[in-house]
C-alpha positions as CSV (number, residue, x, y, z in Angstrom):
1,M,-17.9,2.4,11.5
2,T,-17.3,-1.0,13.1
3,E,-16.3,-3.8,10.8
4,D,-19.1,-6.0,12.2
5,N,-21.5,-3.7,10.4
6,S,-19.5,-3.7,7.1
7,L,-20.5,-5.6,4.0
8,V,-18.3,-6.4,1.0
9,I,-20.1,-7.5,-2.2
10,L,-17.8,-9.4,-4.6
11,W,-19.4,-9.3,-8.0
12,T,-17.9,-11.8,-10.4
13,S,-20.8,-12.9,-12.6
14,G,-21.0,-11.8,-16.2
15,D,-24.8,-12.5,-16.1
16,Q,-26.7,-9.3,-16.7
17,E,-30.0,-10.7,-15.3
18,V,-28.3,-11.6,-12.0
19,A,-26.7,-8.1,-11.8
20,E,-30.0,-6.3,-12.5
21,N,-32.4,-8.5,-10.5
22,M,-30.3,-9.2,-7.4
23,V,-26.8,-7.9,-7.0
24,F,-27.4,-4.2,-7.8
25,M,-30.8,-4.1,-6.1
26,Y,-29.4,-5.5,-2.9
27,T,-26.3,-3.3,-3.0
28,I,-28.0,0.1,-3.2
29,N,-30.7,-0.9,-0.7
30,A,-28.2,-2.2,1.8
31,K,-26.7,1.3,1.9
32,K,-29.8,3.5,1.4
33,Q,-32.0,1.5,3.9
34,G,-29.2,1.4,6.5
35,W,-29.0,-2.4,6.6
36,W,-25.2,-2.0,6.7
37,Q,-23.3,1.1,7.8
38,D,-20.4,0.4,5.4
39,V,-20.8,-1.2,2.0
40,K,-18.0,-2.0,-0.4
41,F,-18.6,-3.3,-4.0
42,I,-15.9,-5.2,-5.9
43,V,-16.0,-5.7,-9.6
44,W,-14.0,-8.9,-10.4
45,G,-13.6,-11.2,-13.4
46,P,-16.4,-11.4,-16.1
47,S,-18.4,-8.6,-14.3
48,S,-15.7,-6.2,-15.5
49,K,-16.5,-6.8,-19.1
50,L,-20.3,-6.7,-18.6
51,L,-20.0,-3.4,-16.7
52,S,-17.8,-1.9,-19.4
53,E,-20.5,-2.7,-22.0
54,N,-23.8,-1.9,-20.1
55,Q,-24.8,1.7,-19.7
56,E,-27.6,1.0,-17.3
57,L,-25.3,-0.9,-14.9
58,Q,-22.7,2.0,-15.3
59,K,-25.4,4.5,-14.2
60,Q,-26.2,2.3,-11.2
61,V,-22.5,2.1,-10.2
62,K,-22.4,5.9,-10.3
63,D,-25.4,5.9,-8.0
64,F,-23.5,3.5,-5.7
65,I,-20.6,5.9,-5.5
66,E,-22.9,8.9,-4.9
67,A,-24.6,7.0,-2.1
68,G,-21.3,6.4,-0.3
69,I,-20.5,2.9,-1.5
70,K,-16.8,2.3,-2.1
71,V,-16.5,0.7,-5.5
72,E,-13.3,-1.1,-6.4
73,A,-12.3,-3.3,-9.4
74,C,-9.6,-5.9,-9.9
75,K,-6.9,-4.4,-12.2
76,A,-5.6,-7.8,-13.3
77,C,-9.1,-8.9,-14.3
78,A,-9.9,-5.5,-16.0
79,D,-6.6,-5.7,-17.9
80,R,-7.5,-9.2,-19.2
81,Y,-10.7,-7.8,-20.7
82,N,-8.9,-4.5,-21.7
83,V,-11.4,-2.4,-19.7
84,A,-9.4,-0.9,-16.9
85,D,-9.6,2.6,-18.3
86,D,-13.3,2.3,-18.9
87,L,-13.9,1.3,-15.3
88,A,-11.7,4.1,-13.9
89,E,-13.7,6.6,-16.0
90,L,-16.8,5.5,-14.0
91,G,-15.1,6.6,-10.8
92,I,-14.1,3.1,-9.8
93,E,-10.8,2.5,-8.0
94,V,-9.1,0.0,-10.2
95,K,-6.3,-1.8,-8.4
96,Y,-4.8,-5.2,-7.7
97,M,-7.4,-6.7,-5.4
98,G,-5.8,-10.0,-4.2
99,E,-4.4,-8.5,-0.9
100,P,-7.4,-6.2,-0.2
101,L,-9.9,-9.0,-0.7
102,T,-7.8,-11.2,1.6
103,D,-7.9,-8.4,4.2
104,Y,-11.6,-8.2,3.9
105,L,-12.0,-11.9,4.3
106,K,-9.8,-11.9,7.4
107,S,-11.7,-9.0,9.0
108,E,-15.0,-9.0,10.7
109,S,-16.7,-7.7,7.5
110,K,-19.3,-10.0,5.9
111,V,-18.4,-10.9,2.3
112,M,-21.1,-11.9,-0.2
113,T,-20.1,-13.3,-3.6
114,F,-22.2,-13.2,-6.8
């Protein structure tokens, strides 16, 4: 897959309405509809806490993974909210994301932030 057809979605918002009515809808459709060949989804900051508490969003993240979307979470952020283990149990790769995000930004991938 070429990087120019790669999308990275950086989800930072702790707003449930934004997650349900924009971020998650676009993410799954971007992959399933073939709008992007490669879709990555990063959980960062307040979104870590929201995801750890919301079972519907957790189900949707599992759907992302099943659809072939790579889901990652910032370990430093998850540790601040004490939810790193909860996110890992969902099948999310929890790791320090500063360098990977920088690499995504420097690549030809498109990065969307919510």
